[in-house]
matplotlib code that plots the C-alpha trace (Angstrom):
import matplotlib.pyplot as plt

x = [20.3, 20.2, 17.3, 18.5, 16.7, 14.3, 15.1, 17.9, 18.9, 20.9, 24.4, 24.5, 27.1, 24.7, 23.5, 26.8, 27.1, 23.5, 22.8, 19.4, 18.2, 15.0, 14.5, 18.1, 19.4, 21.3, 20.0, 22.2, 23.9, 23.3, 24.0, 21.0, 18.1, 15.7, 12.1, 9.1, 11.3, 13.0, 16.5, 16.4, 19.7, 20.5, 21.1, 17.6, 18.9, 17.5, 20.7, 21.3, 17.7, 17.5, 20.7, 19.5, 16.1, 17.9, 20.1, 17.0, 15.2, 18.2, 18.5, 14.8, 15.2, 18.2, 16.3, 13.4, 15.8, 17.6, 14.4, 12.7, 15.8, 14.3, 11.2, 10.8, 11.8, 8.2, 6.9, 9.6, 8.7, 5.1, 6.1, 8.0, 5.0, 2.7, 5.0, 5.7, 2.2]
y = [-2.9, -6.6, -8.6, -11.5, -14.8, -15.4, -19.2, -20.6, -24.1, -25.6, -27.0, -30.7, -33.0, -34.8, -31.5, -29.9, -31.3, -30.5, -27.3, -26.1, -22.9, -20.9, -18.7, -19.4, -18.0, -20.5, -21.0, -19.6, -22.0, -21.0, -22.6, -20.8, -18.7, -16.2, -17.2, -15.6, -14.2, -17.6, -18.7, -22.1, -23.9, -26.8, -29.0, -28.2, -27.1, -24.2, -23.0, -20.1, -19.0, -19.1, -17.1, -14.5, -14.2, -13.9, -11.1, -9.3, -9.6, -8.3, -5.4, -4.5, -4.8, -2.5, 0.0, 0.1, 0.5, 3.4, 5.1, 4.9, 5.2, 8.2, 6.3, 4.6, 0.9, -0.1, 1.7, 0.0, -3.4, -2.8, -1.9, -5.2, -7.1, -5.6, -6.3, -9.9, -11.0]
z = [-15.3, -16.0, -14.7, -12.5, -12.7, -9.8, -9.7, -7.7, -6.8, -4.0, -4.4, -4.5, -5.8, -8.1, -9.7, -10.4, -13.9, -14.8, -16.8, -15.7, -17.2, -17.4, -20.5, -21.7, -18.4, -16.2, -12.6, -9.8, -7.4, -3.7, -0.3, 1.3, 0.1, 1.9, 1.2, 2.9, 5.6, 6.4, 5.5, 3.8, 3.5, 1.2, 4.3, 5.5, 8.9, 10.9, 12.7, 10.3, 10.3, 14.1, 14.5, 12.0, 13.8, 17.2, 15.8, 14.4, 17.8, 19.7, 17.3, 17.9, 21.7, 21.5, 19.4, 21.9, 24.8, 23.0, 21.9, 25.3, 27.4, 29.4, 30.4, 33.8, 34.0, 34.7, 31.5, 29.4, 30.9, 30.0, 26.5, 26.1, 27.6, 25.1, 22.1, 23.1, 23.8]

ax = plt.figure().add_subplot(projection="3d")
ax.plot(x, y, z, "-o")
ax.set_aspect("equal")
plt.show()
């Protein structure tokens, strides 16, 4: 299994001709990168990170609803309150 370089750089027209490398390994070109749980794009926009976070939240809500489907509505409501605050 080959080790991948941990360094990446964003695509930019000025940098396309530059050959950056670390330890004789070329740096990977990416449009976005996940860092500390947040998606950072080369345009420094938050749209993709917000959409990803919304998808994760919706998935977690669906899991709670499915797991606690047999509980009373008020109990599920209180669970959501306790998790959100």
